[in-house]
C-alpha positions as a printed Julia matrix, in Angstrom:
59×3 Matrix{Float64}:
  -0.2    0.07    0.03
   2.73   2.18    0.84
   4.32   1.73   -2.5
   1.19   2.54   -4.01
   0.72   5.99   -2.64
   4.44   6.79   -3.39
   3.9    5.98   -7.01
   0.8    7.96   -7.18
   2.69  11.03   -5.41
   5.73  10.86   -7.65
   3.33  10.64  -10.91
   1.72  14.01  -10.01
   4.78  15.53   -9.2
   5.98  15.46  -12.61
   2.87  15.32  -14.31
   1.64  18.11  -12.29
  -2.02  18.77  -11.51
  -2.91  21.66  -14.02
  -4.08  24.01  -10.73
  -1.92  26.75  -12.41
  -3.11  26.27  -16.08
  -6.88  26.27  -15.21
  -6.21  29.18  -13.06
  -4.43  31.06  -15.78
  -7.08  29.88  -18.64
  -9.82  32.91  -17.91
  -6.6   35.53  -17.96
  -5.36  33.86  -21.13
  -9.22  34.04  -22.59
  -9.66  37.5   -21.96
  -5.94  38.32  -23.41
  -7.46  36.99  -26.83
 -10.38  39.08  -26.72
  -8.65  42.11  -25.93
  -6.3   41.63  -28.49
  -9.11  41.62  -31.25
 -10.16  45.01  -30.11
  -6.77  46.9   -28.7
  -3.25  46.9   -29.66
  -1.4   44.04  -29.22
   0.83  45.54  -26.56
  -2.07  45.58  -23.99
  -2.96  42.13  -25.05
   0.47  40.76  -24.52
   0.35  42.46  -20.98
  -2.79  40.48  -19.73
  -0.85  37.25  -21.69
   1.92  37.59  -19.4
  -0.05  37.79  -16.18
  -1.59  34.45  -17.11
   2.2   33.2   -17.94
   2.98  34.73  -14.13
   0.03  33.21  -12.49
   0.7   29.48  -13.9
   4.54  29.61  -13.0
   3.5   30.96   -9.73
   1.33  27.97   -9.14
   3.47  25.29   -8.22
   1.11  22.31   -8.9
């Protein structure tokens, strides 16, 4: 049983749970929508915020 728990922890550690990607998704969608309306620099800034959110959340 302990080997199974260690195996599952290792799998989650290396694959990640995707929480950072899920949290950053609304920001990235907003950046894509803003890109249609305003200049590209504004949407790039919003997209960079999404990248930062994904990078800060370690799992």
